[in-house]
C-alpha positions in Angstrom: -38.1 45.8 57.3 -36.3 49.0 57.8 -32.6 49.3 56.7 -30.8 52.4 57.7 -28.3 53.5 55.2 -24.8 52.1 55.5 -21.5 52.2 53.6 -20.4 48.8 54.3 -21.4 45.2 53.7 -20.9 45.4 49.5 -19.9 41.9 48.5 -17.5 41.7 45.9 -19.1 39.6 42.6 -16.8 40.1 40.1 -13.5 42.2 39.6 -15.0 45.9 40.2 -18.6 44.5 40.3 -20.1 45.1 44.2 -23.2 44.3 45.3 -25.4 45.3 48.9 -28.5 43.9 49.6 -30.8 46.9 50.8 -34.1 45.4 51.8 -36.3 42.5 51.1 -39.6 40.7 51.9 -41.4 37.4 50.9 -41.6 38.6 47.5 -39.0 41.0 46.5 -35.3 41.9 47.1 -33.3 45.2 46.4 -30.0 45.7 45.7 -27.2 48.4 45.2 -24.5 48.0 42.6 -21.6 50.0 42.2 -19.6 49.4 38.9 -15.9 50.6 38.2 -15.3 52.0 34.9 -14.7 48.9 32.4 -15.7 46.2 34.8 -17.8 43.4 33.5 -21.0 41.4 35.2 -20.5 37.8 33.3 -23.4 36.4 31.2 -25.8 34.9 33.3 -29.2 33.9 34.1 -31.4 33.3 37.1 -35.0 32.4 38.2 -36.0 35.9 39.2 -37.1 38.8 37.2 -35.0 41.8 37.6 -36.0 45.2 37.4 -33.0 48.1 37.4 -32.6 51.4 37.3 -29.3 53.3 36.4 -28.7 56.0 39.1 -25.2 57.3 38.1 -22.9 56.3 34.9 -23.6 54.6 32.1 -23.0 50.9 30.8 -23.6 48.1 28.3 -26.7 45.7 29.1 -26.9 42.9 27.1 -29.9 41.0 27.2 -30.1 38.0 25.3 -28.8 39.0 21.7 -29.8 42.5 22.0 -27.2 45.6 23.4 -28.7 48.7 25.2 -26.7 52.0 26.1 -28.0 52.6 29.4 -27.6 56.1 30.8 -28.3 57.5 33.9 -32.3 57.7 34.7 -32.6 54.8 32.4 -34.7 51.7 33.6 -35.2 48.1 32.5 -36.7 44.8 33.2 -35.4 41.3 32.4 -37.5 38.4 32.5 -36.7 35.0 34.5 -34.0 32.9 33.1 -32.9 35.1 30.2 -29.2 35.5 30.0 -28.2 38.7 30.4 -24.7 40.5 31.1 -23.4 44.4 31.3 -20.2 46.1 30.9 -19.5 49.9 32.6 -18.4 52.4 30.7 -18.0 54.7 33.6 -17.9 54.3 37.0 -21.5 53.6 37.8 -24.5 52.9 40.6 -27.3 50.7 39.8 -30.5 49.5 42.2 -32.2 46.6 41.2 -35.2 44.4 42.4 -35.5 40.7 42.1 -38.5 38.6 42.7 -38.7 36.2 44.2 -36.0 37.7 46.2 -32.5 36.1 45.3 -31.5 33.8 48.1 -27.8 34.3 47.2 -28.0 37.8 48.3 -30.1 37.2 51.5 -27.1 36.0 52.9 
């Protein structure tokens, strides 16, 4: 699969949190997230391992009971079925890879 850059096709997941699927295969899916300053990704969990990289901005990432201040260039890995949330301290851009692919992001 090859996906040409596109500024469209973002889906709003929560107020100020927008997601776009970039590419996916049988075992992984990559998404871009745009988070507006002050926006919150509510606490959730899913059966997918999640690896992320913060391209721009700053945020607080909470994984279970531990909080991390994430800055540009930082990365993370969240195991499957682990509760996590995020709060954008600045306008932020992150790329995340999910394995197996998130079916809700493929639609």
